[in-house]
LOKE-78617 format. One record per residue: residue in three letters; residue number from 1; x, y, z of N, C-alpha, C in turn. Coordinates in steps of 0.2 Angstrom, whole numbers, plus 2048, in hexadecimal, padded with zeros to 3 digits. Example, Ala and Ser with C-alpha at 12.3 -4.5 7.8 and 13.67 -1.06 7.14 Angstrom:
// LOKE-78617
NODE;ALA;1;842;7E4;827;83E;7EA;827;842;7F0;827
NODE;SER;2;840;7F5;823;844;7FB;824;840;800;827
This chain:
// LOKE-78617
NODE;UNK;1;531;15E;4DA;52E;158;4D8;526;158;4DB
NODE;UNK;2;526;15A;4E1;51F;15A;4E4;51C;161;4E3
NODE;UNK;3;520;166;4E0;51D;16D;4E0;517;16D;4DB
NODE;UNK;4;517;16A;4D5;511;16B;4D1;50B;168;4D4
NODE;UNK;5;50B;162;4D7;505;15F;4DA;502;164;4DF
NODE;UNK;6;507;167;4E3;505;16B;4E9;502;172;4E6
NODE;UNK;7;505;174;4E0;502;17A;4DD;4FB;179;4DA
NODE;UNK;8;4FA;173;4D7;4F4;171;4D4;4EF;170;4DA
NODE;UNK;9;4F0;16D;4DF;4EC;16C;4E5;4E9;173;4E8
NODE;UNK;10;4EE;177;4E9;4ED;17E;4EB;4E8;182;4E6
NODE;UNK;11;4EA;181;4E0;4E6;185;4DB;4DF;182;4DB
NODE;UNK;12;4DE;17C;4DB;4D8;178;4DB;4D3;17B;4E1
NODE;UNK;13;4D7;17B;4E7;4D3;17D;4ED;4D1;184;4ED
NODE;UNK;14;4D6;189;4EA;4D4;190;4E9;4CE;191;4E5
NODE;UNK;15;4CE;18D;4DF;4C9;18E;4DA;4C2;18B;4DD
NODE;UNK;16;4C3;186;4E1;4BD;183;4E4;4BA;188;4E9
NODE;UNK;17;4BE;18B;4ED;4BC;190;4F1;4B8;196;4EE
NODE;UNK;18;4BB;198;4E8;4B9;19E;4E4;4B2;19C;4E2
NODE;UNK;19;4B1;196;4DF;4AA;194;4DC;4A5;194;4E2
NODE;UNK;20;4A7;191;4E8;4A2;191;4EE;4A0;198;4F0
NODE;UNK;21;4A5;19D;4F0;4A4;1A3;4F2;49F;1A7;4ED
NODE;UNK;22;4A1;1A6;4E7;49C;1A9;4E1;495;1A6;4E2
NODE;UNK;23;495;19F;4E2;48E;19C;4E3;48A;19F;4E9
NODE;UNK;24;48E;19F;4EE;48A;1A2;4F4;488;1A9;4F4
NODE;UNK;25;48C;1AD;4F1;489;1B4;4F0;484;1B5;4EB
NODE;UNK;26;484;1B1;4E6;47F;1B1;4E1;478;1AE;4E4
NODE;UNK;27;479;1A9;4E8;473;1A6;4EB;470;1AB;4F0
NODE;UNK;28;474;1AE;4F3;471;1B3;4F8;46E;1B9;4F4
NODE;UNK;29;470;1BB;4EF;46D;1C0;4EB;467;1BE;4E8
NODE;UNK;30;466;1B8;4E6;460;1B5;4E3;45B;1B4;4E8
NODE;UNK;31;45D;1B2;4EE;458;1B1;4F4;455;1B8;4F6
NODE;UNK;32;45A;1BD;4F6;457;1C4;4F8;452;1C7;4F2
NODE;UNK;33;454;1C6;4EC;44F;1C8;4E7;449;1C4;4E7
NODE;UNK;34;449;1BE;4E8;443;1B9;4E9;43F;1BC;4EF
NODE;UNK;35;442;1BD;4F4;43E;1BF;4FA;43B;1C6;4F9
NODE;UNK;36;43E;1CB;4F6;43B;1D1;4F4;436;1D1;4EF
NODE;UNK;37;436;1CC;4EB;431;1CB;4E6;42B;1C8;4E9
NODE;UNK;38;42C;1C3;4EE;426;1C0;4F1;423;1C5;4F6
NODE;UNK;39;427;1CA;4F9;424;1CF;4FD;420;1D4;4F9
NODE;UNK;40;422;1D6;4F3;41F;1DA;4EE;418;1D7;4EC
NODE;UNK;41;418;1D0;4EB;412;1CD;4E8;40D;1CD;4EE
NODE;UNK;42;410;1CC;4F4;40B;1CB;4FA;408;1D2;4FB
NODE;UNK;43;40C;1D7;4FA;409;1DE;4FB;404;1E0;4F6
NODE;UNK;44;405;1DD;4F0;400;1DF;4EB;3F9;1DB;4EC
NODE;UNK;45;3FA;1D5;4EF;3F5;1D0;4F0;3F1;1D2;4F6
NODE;UNK;46;3F4;1D5;4FB;3F1;1D6;502;3EB;1DB;501
NODE;UNK;47;3EB;1E1;4FE;3E5;1E5;4FD;3DF;1E1;4FA
NODE;UNK;48;3E0;1DD;4F5;3DB;1DA;4F1;3D8;1D5;4F6
NODE;UNK;49;3DB;1D2;4FA;3D9;1CD;4FF;3D4;1D1;504
NODE;UNK;50;3D7;1D6;506;3D3;1DA;50B;3CC;1DD;508
NODE;UNK;51;3CC;1DE;502;3C6;1E1;4FF;3C1;1DB;4FE
NODE;UNK;52;3C3;1D5;4FD;3BF;1CF;4FC;3BC;1CD;503
NODE;UNK;53;3BF;1CE;508;3BD;1CC;50F;3B7;1CF;511
């Protein structure tokens, strides 16, 4: 009688945890790529700023 609500609750919690883990890993990858792009842009910009000074 109480088996199906328990299974549904456990399934919901497992899937919610899966979504959280996937979102966290995707966000971490995005932040790494964004940081490396910002560093590359700063490296391209630095010599030009040094020449103007």
